[in-house]
N, C-alpha and C positions, 0 to 999 in steps of 0.2 A: 608514593604512587597514589594513595587514596585521595590526596589533594587534587589530583587530576581527574578523578571520577566525574565531577560535574561537567568538565570539558568533554570527556568521552561521551557522556550522556547527550550533550548538545550536538557533538559531531555525529553521533549515530543517528539522531533525529534528522539532522540536515541531510545526511546521505540517504536516508529512507525517503525523505520528501523529494529529493532530486529524482527519484524514480517515479513517484506517483503524480506530482504536480504537472510536469511536462507531458506525461502520458494522458492525463485527463484533458489538458488543453489541446493536445494534438487530435484528440477525438472530436473536439468541437470544430476545429478547423478542417478536419477531414471526415466530417460527419457521415456523408453518404457512403464513402468508401468503407468506413468502419462498420456501418450498419449492414452493408452488403456482405462484408467478410463474416460478420456474425451470422447472418442468415445462411451463408453458404455452408456453415457447419451445423446448422440446425438450431441456432440460438436466435430467438425473435429479436429483430432490430428495434422493436419498441422498448426493449430493456436498456438501450444505449444511454438515455438520459440518467438512469439510475447508476450505470457504470461511471459516467462522467462525474456525477455528484460524489460517489464513493471515492474515486481516485483524486479528484481535484480538491474537494473540501476535506476529505480524510487526510490527504497529504499536507494540506495547509494546517490542519489541526495538529498533526504530528510535528510539523516544523515549529509551530508556535508553542507546542507543549500545552495545548488547551483540550480538555476532555480527552486526554491522551489514551487512557485505558480503553475507553469506548471506541475511539477512532482506530486504535491498533487492533482491537478485537474484530471490528468490521473489516478492516483491510486484510487481516489474516484470513478471515473467512473468504473474502474476495479472491485472495491469492490461491487458496486451496480449490475453490470452484473453478477459477480460470485454468489452473494446472490440469484439473481433470477434464474439463470441456475442450480446451484448446491444445493441450500439449501431451496428453497421455497417448502416445503412439509408439509402442515398444519397437516397432520395425524401423523407426526413423530416429537415428542417433541424435540429431540436432534437436528434435522435439523433446526427446527424453532429457537432454541437457537443460532445456527451458523448463521442463516439468520439475526437475530437481532444484533448479534455481528458484522457482516459485515456492517449493516446499521450504527452502532455506530462508527465504524472505518471510514467509509465514512464521517460521521459528523465531526470527529476530523480532517480529512484531509481538509475538507472545511474551518475549522478554519485557517489552514495554508494558504489556498488560500486567505482568507480574510485579514489575518494579516501578512503574510510573515514569514520568518524564524527566525527573531529576531537578536539580536546584535552579537551573536557568530555564524556567518555564512559566507560562501563565498559570498552570495548575498550582505550582508552589506559591507564586505571588498571590493568587486569589485565596489560597488556604491560609495565608498569614493575615489577610485583611479581615 
């Protein structure tokens, strides 16, 4: 089973990237709507470029396994902040499901912080060079 660990590391990074990269891209294509939504709950729309950078570039870094610990740390923080700002609504069951989903994603990202990207990553390749 240990022989499969590098593949599990890679698969986990791909699955995490599938969440963040398209989300970042969709915020570019739906910029005004996303900014409006952010502002409707009290988050300044001027922060949207930072959100896009964190999601898109952080997701790509996770996918490639480049600066993985840093990217995962930033994305974990992003998930926790997003959970609190956008989803912590105890009276709304769906929002609480999204809240706990964000907590779980942050937890998975913290595993990347602790363990790194694994064998099939730019981090590993650059460390060998």
